[in-house]
Structure formats: structure tokens, C-alpha cells
matplotlib code that plots the C-alpha trace (Angstrom):
import matplotlib.pyplot as plt

x = [43.7, 46.7, 48.2, 51.6, 52.6, 54.9, 57.3, 54.6, 52.3, 55.1, 55.7, 52.0, 51.8, 54.7, 53.2, 49.8, 51.3, 52.8, 49.5, 47.6, 50.0, 49.8, 46.0, 45.8, 48.1, 46.0, 42.8, 44.5, 45.6, 42.1, 43.5, 46.3, 43.9, 41.7, 44.7, 45.9, 42.4, 41.9, 45.0, 45.5, 42.8, 45.1, 47.3, 44.2, 42.6, 44.1, 44.3, 40.6, 39.7, 41.4, 40.2, 36.5, 36.4, 34.6, 33.1, 34.1, 30.8, 30.7, 34.4, 33.9, 30.9, 31.4, 35.2, 36.8, 34.1, 32.1, 34.2, 33.6, 29.8, 30.2, 32.2, 29.4, 26.9, 29.3, 30.0, 26.3, 25.1, 28.4, 27.5, 24.5, 26.2, 29.2, 26.9, 24.8, 27.3, 30.5, 33.6, 35.6, 33.0, 32.5, 36.3, 36.4, 33.7, 35.6, 38.5, 36.2, 34.8, 38.3, 39.3, 36.3, 36.5, 40.2, 39.8, 36.5, 37.7, 40.9, 39.0, 36.2, 35.5, 33.4, 32.9, 29.7, 31.1, 34.2, 32.1, 30.2, 33.3, 34.8, 31.5, 31.9, 35.4, 34.1, 31.5, 34.4, 36.3, 33.3, 32.6, 36.3, 36.4, 33.6, 34.6, 38.4, 38.8, 35.9, 37.6, 41.0, 39.6, 37.8, 40.8, 43.3, 44.3, 44.0, 47.7, 48.0, 44.7, 46.0, 49.0, 47.2, 44.2, 46.5, 48.0, 44.8, 45.8, 49.5, 48.3, 46.2, 49.2, 51.4, 48.9, 48.9, 52.6, 52.7, 49.9, 52.0, 55.0, 53.0, 51.5, 55.0, 56.7, 53.7, 53.5, 54.8, 54.7, 51.4, 51.0, 47.4, 46.5, 48.8, 45.9, 44.5, 47.6, 47.6, 44.1, 44.4, 47.5, 45.4, 44.0, 47.2, 47.1, 43.3, 43.6, 46.4, 44.4, 41.3, 43.2, 44.9, 41.5, 40.7, 43.4, 42.1, 39.7, 36.3, 36.2, 35.7, 33.5, 31.2, 31.2, 30.1, 27.7, 26.1, 26.5, 26.7, 29.5, 31.7, 33.8, 34.8, 35.5, 37.7, 39.8, 40.3, 41.3, 43.8, 45.2, 45.6, 47.5, 45.1, 46.3, 43.0, 40.5, 37.7, 37.9, 38.0, 34.9, 33.1, 33.8, 32.5, 29.4, 28.6, 28.9, 26.7, 24.1, 24.0, 23.8, 20.9, 19.0, 19.6, 18.8, 15.5, 17.4, 17.8, 21.3, 20.5, 19.0, 20.3, 22.2, 24.5, 24.6, 28.1, 29.8, 27.7, 28.8, 32.4, 32.3, 30.6, 33.1, 36.3, 35.1, 33.8, 37.0, 39.1, 37.8, 37.5, 41.3, 41.3, 43.3, 41.4, 41.4, 45.2, 45.7, 43.2, 44.5, 48.1, 49.6, 47.2, 47.9, 51.6, 51.3, 49.4, 52.3, 54.6, 55.9, 55.9, 53.7, 56.4, 57.8, 54.4, 54.0, 57.5, 56.7, 53.4, 55.7, 57.3, 53.8, 53.2, 56.6, 56.1, 52.7, 54.2, 57.1, 55.0, 52.4, 55.1, 55.6, 51.8, 51.9, 54.8, 53.0, 49.3, 49.5, 52.1, 50.8, 47.2, 44.7, 43.8, 47.4, 48.0, 44.9, 46.2, 49.6, 47.9, 45.5, 48.3, 50.3, 47.2, 46.7, 50.3, 50.8, 47.4, 47.9, 51.3, 50.1, 47.4, 50.1, 52.4, 49.6, 48.6, 52.1, 53.2, 56.0, 58.3, 57.0, 59.5, 58.2, 54.7, 55.7, 57.5, 54.3, 52.2, 54.6, 54.1, 50.4, 50.7, 53.0, 50.5, 47.7, 49.6, 50.5, 47.1, 43.8, 45.3, 46.7, 43.7, 40.4, 39.8, 41.1, 39.0, 35.7, 36.2, 36.7, 34.2, 31.0, 29.7, 29.9, 26.3, 26.4, 30.1, 29.8, 26.8, 28.8, 31.8, 29.4, 28.1, 31.5, 32.8, 29.8, 30.2, 33.8, 33.0, 30.0, 32.2, 35.1, 32.7, 31.2, 34.7, 36.0, 32.8, 33.0, 36.8, 36.9, 34.3, 36.8, 40.2, 39.6, 42.2, 39.7, 36.4, 37.2, 36.0, 39.6, 41.3, 43.7, 44.8, 43.3, 44.6, 41.1, 40.5, 43.5, 42.6, 39.1, 40.6, 42.9, 39.9, 38.1, 41.2, 41.1, 37.5, 38.8, 41.4, 38.7, 36.6, 39.6, 40.4, 36.9, 35.2, 37.5, 38.2, 41.3, 40.7, 44.2, 44.9, 41.3, 39.5, 36.5, 34.2, 35.9, 35.4, 31.8, 31.4, 33.3, 31.5, 28.0, 26.2]
y = [150.7, 148.7, 149.9, 148.6, 149.5, 146.8, 144.2, 141.6, 143.7, 144.1, 140.4, 139.7, 142.3, 140.7, 137.2, 138.6, 140.3, 137.0, 135.3, 138.0, 137.8, 134.0, 133.9, 136.6, 134.6, 131.4, 133.4, 135.1, 131.8, 131.7, 134.5, 132.2, 129.6, 132.5, 133.8, 130.4, 129.4, 132.8, 132.4, 128.7, 128.7, 130.8, 127.8, 125.6, 128.2, 127.2, 123.4, 123.2, 125.3, 122.8, 119.7, 120.6, 122.9, 125.6, 128.7, 132.2, 132.7, 129.1, 129.3, 132.7, 131.6, 127.9, 127.6, 131.0, 132.8, 130.0, 130.2, 133.9, 133.4, 131.1, 133.8, 136.3, 133.9, 133.3, 136.9, 138.0, 135.4, 134.9, 137.6, 135.7, 132.6, 134.8, 136.8, 133.9, 131.1, 133.0, 133.8, 130.7, 128.1, 129.8, 129.9, 126.2, 125.5, 127.7, 125.2, 122.3, 124.0, 124.7, 121.0, 119.6, 122.0, 121.4, 117.6, 117.6, 120.1, 118.2, 114.9, 116.4, 114.6, 117.2, 121.0, 120.9, 118.8, 121.0, 124.1, 122.7, 122.1, 125.5, 127.0, 125.3, 126.7, 130.1, 130.0, 129.3, 132.3, 134.6, 133.5, 133.9, 137.4, 138.2, 136.2, 136.5, 140.3, 140.7, 138.3, 139.9, 143.5, 142.4, 140.8, 143.6, 146.7, 150.2, 150.4, 146.9, 146.6, 147.8, 145.5, 142.5, 143.1, 143.5, 140.1, 138.7, 140.5, 139.4, 135.8, 136.4, 137.6, 134.9, 132.4, 134.0, 133.8, 130.1, 129.4, 130.9, 129.0, 125.8, 126.2, 126.8, 123.8, 121.5, 122.3, 119.3, 116.9, 115.4, 115.8, 116.7, 116.4, 119.1, 121.3, 118.6, 118.6, 122.4, 122.5, 119.4, 120.5, 123.1, 120.3, 120.3, 123.9, 123.6, 120.7, 122.3, 125.5, 123.6, 121.8, 125.1, 126.9, 124.5, 126.2, 129.9, 131.5, 133.1, 136.9, 138.6, 141.3, 138.6, 136.8, 139.9, 141.5, 138.3, 135.6, 137.7, 135.5, 137.8, 135.1, 133.6, 137.1, 138.0, 134.8, 135.7, 139.3, 137.9, 135.6, 138.6, 140.5, 143.4, 145.5, 147.0, 144.2, 145.8, 149.1, 147.2, 145.2, 148.3, 149.9, 146.9, 146.7, 150.4, 150.1, 147.0, 148.8, 151.7, 149.4, 147.5, 150.8, 151.2, 147.5, 148.3, 150.3, 148.5, 148.0, 150.5, 153.1, 156.6, 156.6, 154.0, 155.5, 157.1, 153.8, 151.8, 154.1, 154.0, 150.1, 150.1, 152.4, 150.9, 147.5, 148.9, 150.6, 147.7, 145.6, 148.3, 148.7, 145.4, 143.5, 140.2, 140.6, 140.7, 138.0, 135.5, 136.1, 136.9, 134.1, 134.9, 138.6, 138.0, 135.5, 138.2, 140.5, 138.1, 135.8, 132.0, 129.9, 128.7, 132.3, 133.7, 131.4, 132.3, 136.0, 135.4, 134.5, 137.9, 139.4, 137.3, 138.1, 141.9, 141.6, 139.9, 142.4, 145.5, 144.0, 144.1, 147.8, 148.3, 146.4, 148.6, 151.9, 151.1, 152.0, 154.7, 156.9, 155.6, 154.1, 157.2, 158.0, 154.4, 154.6, 157.9, 156.4, 153.3, 155.4, 157.5, 154.3, 152.7, 155.6, 155.7, 152.0, 151.2, 154.1, 152.9, 149.3, 150.6, 152.6, 149.5, 147.4, 150.3, 150.9, 147.2, 148.0, 145.2, 142.6, 143.6, 147.3, 146.0, 143.6, 146.4, 148.5, 145.5, 145.1, 148.7, 148.2, 145.2, 147.2, 150.1, 147.6, 145.9, 149.2, 150.8, 148.9, 145.5, 146.5, 148.7, 147.2, 144.4, 146.4, 149.5, 147.6, 145.6, 148.8, 151.3, 149.5, 149.5, 146.2, 145.3, 145.3, 144.6, 141.2, 142.3, 145.3, 143.1, 140.9, 143.8, 145.2, 141.8, 141.0, 144.2, 143.3, 139.8, 140.7, 143.0, 140.5, 137.8, 140.1, 141.2, 137.7, 136.5, 139.0, 139.1, 136.1, 138.0, 140.9, 139.0, 135.7, 135.4, 134.1, 135.7, 138.6, 142.1, 143.3, 140.1, 142.1, 144.6, 144.8, 148.4, 149.8, 147.5, 149.0, 152.6, 152.0, 150.8, 153.8, 156.1, 154.3, 154.8, 158.6, 158.5, 156.6, 159.3, 162.0, 159.9, 159.3, 163.0, 164.1, 161.4, 159.0, 159.6, 158.5, 155.6, 154.7, 154.8, 154.8, 152.0, 150.4, 152.1, 155.5, 155.1, 154.3, 157.7, 159.4, 157.9, 157.2, 160.4]
z = [87.5, 88.7, 92.0, 93.1, 96.6, 97.9, 96.7, 97.0, 94.8, 92.3, 92.2, 91.8, 89.0, 87.1, 87.4, 86.5, 83.5, 82.3, 82.8, 81.0, 78.0, 77.9, 78.1, 75.4, 73.2, 73.5, 72.7, 69.8, 68.3, 66.8, 64.6, 63.4, 62.0, 60.7, 58.7, 57.6, 56.3, 54.6, 52.4, 52.0, 49.4, 47.1, 46.5, 45.7, 43.4, 40.1, 40.7, 41.7, 38.7, 36.4, 38.3, 38.4, 35.3, 37.1, 35.5, 36.8, 38.6, 40.0, 41.0, 42.7, 44.7, 45.6, 45.7, 46.6, 48.6, 50.2, 53.4, 53.5, 53.3, 56.3, 57.9, 57.3, 59.1, 61.9, 62.5, 62.3, 64.8, 66.8, 69.3, 70.6, 71.9, 73.0, 75.2, 76.4, 77.0, 77.6, 75.6, 76.5, 75.5, 72.1, 71.5, 72.2, 69.5, 67.1, 67.3, 66.7, 63.6, 62.2, 62.7, 61.0, 58.1, 57.4, 57.3, 55.3, 52.6, 52.1, 51.5, 49.4, 46.1, 44.4, 44.5, 46.6, 49.4, 49.3, 49.6, 52.6, 54.6, 53.6, 54.8, 58.2, 58.5, 57.6, 60.3, 62.8, 61.4, 61.7, 65.3, 66.2, 64.9, 67.4, 70.5, 70.5, 70.2, 72.7, 75.2, 74.9, 75.3, 78.5, 80.2, 79.3, 81.1, 79.5, 78.9, 77.3, 75.5, 72.1, 72.0, 73.4, 71.1, 68.1, 69.0, 67.3, 64.1, 64.5, 64.6, 61.6, 59.6, 61.0, 59.8, 56.4, 56.2, 57.3, 54.7, 51.9, 53.0, 53.3, 49.9, 48.4, 50.0, 49.4, 45.7, 43.8, 46.7, 46.0, 42.3, 41.4, 45.1, 46.3, 47.2, 49.5, 51.6, 51.6, 53.1, 55.4, 57.2, 59.0, 61.2, 63.2, 64.6, 64.9, 67.3, 69.3, 69.7, 70.8, 73.6, 74.7, 75.1, 78.0, 80.1, 79.9, 82.3, 81.5, 81.0, 84.4, 82.9, 81.5, 84.8, 86.7, 84.1, 82.8, 85.4, 88.6, 89.8, 91.8, 93.3, 90.0, 88.6, 91.6, 91.0, 87.4, 88.2, 90.8, 88.1, 85.8, 88.5, 88.9, 91.8, 93.2, 92.5, 94.6, 92.6, 89.3, 90.2, 91.4, 88.0, 86.1, 88.4, 88.0, 84.3, 84.3, 86.4, 84.0, 81.0, 82.7, 82.9, 79.1, 78.5, 76.8, 74.1, 70.9, 69.4, 66.6, 69.0, 68.3, 71.6, 70.1, 66.6, 66.9, 67.8, 65.3, 62.5, 63.6, 63.6, 60.2, 58.4, 59.9, 58.6, 55.3, 54.4, 55.6, 52.8, 50.1, 50.4, 48.4, 51.1, 50.7, 46.9, 47.0, 49.6, 48.0, 44.4, 45.0, 42.9, 40.0, 40.2, 40.2, 37.3, 35.4, 36.0, 34.2, 36.9, 36.5, 38.7, 41.1, 41.3, 42.0, 45.0, 46.2, 45.9, 47.8, 50.7, 50.4, 50.8, 53.9, 55.4, 54.9, 56.5, 59.6, 59.9, 59.7, 62.0, 64.6, 63.9, 64.4, 67.6, 68.8, 68.0, 68.7, 72.4, 71.9, 69.0, 69.1, 66.8, 64.8, 63.9, 62.7, 60.5, 59.0, 58.2, 56.6, 54.5, 53.0, 52.3, 50.7, 48.3, 47.2, 46.7, 45.0, 42.6, 41.7, 41.3, 38.9, 37.1, 36.9, 35.2, 32.9, 31.6, 31.7, 34.1, 35.3, 37.7, 40.4, 40.2, 40.7, 43.5, 45.4, 45.5, 46.4, 49.4, 50.3, 50.2, 52.5, 54.9, 54.9, 55.8, 58.5, 60.3, 59.8, 59.3, 60.1, 63.5, 64.5, 63.2, 65.7, 68.7, 67.7, 67.2, 70.5, 72.6, 71.4, 72.5, 76.1, 78.0, 77.6, 73.8, 73.2, 71.7, 69.6, 68.5, 67.7, 65.8, 63.8, 62.9, 62.0, 59.9, 57.9, 57.3, 56.1, 54.0, 51.9, 51.9, 50.5, 47.9, 46.7, 46.6, 44.8, 42.0, 41.5, 39.0, 36.9, 36.6, 36.8, 35.0, 32.2, 29.7, 30.5, 32.9, 32.3, 32.8, 31.5, 29.4, 32.1, 35.6, 36.4, 36.9, 39.9, 41.7, 40.7, 42.2, 45.5, 45.6, 45.3, 48.1, 50.3, 49.6, 51.0, 54.0, 54.6, 54.7, 57.2, 59.5, 59.6, 60.3, 62.3, 64.1, 67.8, 69.7, 72.1, 73.5, 77.2, 78.4, 80.2, 78.6, 81.1, 80.4, 76.7, 77.3, 79.0, 76.2, 73.2, 74.5, 75.4]

ax = plt.figure().add_subplot(projection="3d")
ax.plot(x, y, z, "-o")
ax.set_aspect("equal")
plt.show()
């Protein structure tokens, strides 16, 4: 798409590349708060259970999974305002939701008020998982879309690491109110993100396809350093015209079935790897393996650090070897690591043996599903239903994340859990699910790297 013929064009391309990277980073910061919020609850898990004397079912629903149910709602309905009002306005509201949630949950005086504000934050996460990847995919070039889209995932895992670090260093500082500081500190990055969103432009594809504002779109494309702006706009308009002809087709029309099923299964298998189960309950799982409370928080940082390092590896390879190859690498790593974690619990192996395979699991996720999922979902749908498609994929992801987090205390609880004595069957089940994912990747998943969004539409929508 980008043509560089002169020194002036080269200079414009370099400046545009910097602008594109900076804009993508700001949009992807929603992922940082997403990751921080997802994991910060792990440090509040046990203190809240002791403070409000919650039962396993109550704790699973109102304390641990309430944010995820908000995420489900946000992801299901997030595509509607993203299409109607634009990507930028929705990203701005995401920041407001995050800020209100962090302050409210930190100050909550009972479980129900706490749950309400966690729900609000969850809604923000759900909407961000629709709007941010959609926005980034629409401002990127074919050669950078994978890396820039994966920046959202990078920010998620960076937020996860910072949350683990924050929980570790804040433990013991506020006595019984440690958990309030853990949750409340998220207001700082939330406010920063909200202010930064004011500086980014609207998606040029949304401006053309939804608003018909060619002048504004042209200015954005110039800002992004696109070489042949006229050709780029023609491609977008031709795609929009074709989509308008198909406008009467429902989202679940058989024409879109291939991409709908791809989005469903990539999100489905993402959660049945057990990733949120391990991230949410990392300290409790490590304590169960024989580590003391403070050590379990410290080793949770090792999980977050491994996630971050191997996300860089995924970022490096996603536009080089492609999405399908990364998914294959991740699936093999999942199967090995989860099988060995199950074996470690079954044989009562040493805590460090178990931790090493938990870290292999995290590395496999970061390279595979973690790096790929949001990029893949955001690029397989045509322009006219991209936000709705992202909404569908994200909602599948979060429905299963919420269900798994809800039922985990029923199986893991030290006093009343089904597997309270030894949780090895949980990990064996996740390993089996990853074998099924491997079969799906080998037989159904197409490669999407290196093609424009309009080219992918021609390839995937017959």
C-alpha cells in the first residue's frame, strides 16, 4: 500500500511510522489497565474472603468473577457504540469506566458495593477488548498490523506484571486494608490513559465507511504516513460499497459463517487453556503447592515477568512466521506444560518443579494465543461488521473466562472444594482441551499475515 519514491516521501513515511506507532501505543494502553484489573484481584482474593467470610459460591460470583460478568456485557454490546459513535469516543469512555471502578472498589464497605464497582470496571474491559483491537487494525498497514495489534496484548501482560509487583510491594503496608491500596492504585494509569486518548485521531476506515467524511480520513492517512492516499481511500470505498450491498445480511448469515466460527474457536480455546484460572488464582495455586503466602506472591511476579518476556517473542514473530505458526507453537507448549503441572500435583512433586512448568505454560500462552487472539479476531471480519465481529469474539472469550472463574472456588477451595486435596484433574482437563485446539489449528485455521484487510475479506468471505 505504501509507495515511497522520493526523499520527501521517505521522510513522510518515517514520521508517519512514528505517529502510527505512538497512536497505536495510546490505544493499546487500554490493554494495560485491562491486564492490571484482571490480575490485581488475585492479591485481594484471600483478604476479602477472610474479611467478609464469603462462601465458595458467593466468593466465586460476587468477588472473583463479577468484573468478568461486566466484561461479558461490555464485550457483547461494545460493538454497537463502537460502530455508531466511533472508536475514539468509546476508548475515552473506557478510561472513565476504569477510573470510577478502581476508586469505588477500593472504598467499598461491603461485598455488594464492591461487586458493583468491579462490574463497572469489567464493562470497561469488555468494551476495550472490542474497540482497541478494532481501532489498531484499522489504522495499521498490512506489514505492521500483527505487531501493532499485538501491542494491545503486550500492554495486557505488562499490566499483569505491574499488578503482581504492586500486590507484592503493597502487602503489609496497609494492614487489613492492603487490598484496598492494591485496587485503588489503578486509578492513576486510568486517568493518564483517559487524558492521552484525547490526542489520537479517529479511524480513517470508520470515517469513510460510516461518516462519509473523506477530508477527515485523508488527514488521518496523511498523519499515518500512507504513501498513496488516493489508492488507499479507493480500496476502503470499494470495500464499503461491496459491504453496503451485503448490508441486509445478518451477522450470522452463512456467508460469514467461516469467520464467525474462527472467532468463536480462537476465543473458546483461549480460555479453556486455563489462562485466567492460573492468573486469577496464582497465589492460591502456589500456596497449595507448598509455598508460603509471601513467597507465592513473589513467584506470581515470576509468572508476570515470563508473560512479558515471551510476549516480546510473540511480537517479534507474529508478522514474520504468521498467526497460525504461533498458535501451533503455543498449543504444543500448552499440552506439555499442563500435563506436567497435573503430574506435579498428582505425585506431590517439589514446588519449584511445578512452578517451572507453570512458567512454561505462561510462555506458551504469551507466544501463541496471547499474541494472536486479538489480532486474529480484529482482522478476519470485513469492515462493515468488524466491530460486531470483534464484539462477538471478545464476548465468547469473556463468557468462558467468567464461567471458569465463577466455578473455580467450587473445585479449588481448600475447605470445601471438589479437588481440595489435590487439584491435578483440573490441569489434566485443560491439557486435553489443548489437544483439541491443536487439531483445530491444523485443520481449520488459515494464515492471515501480510494481507490488507480488504484482501483478507476477499480470501475469507466467499
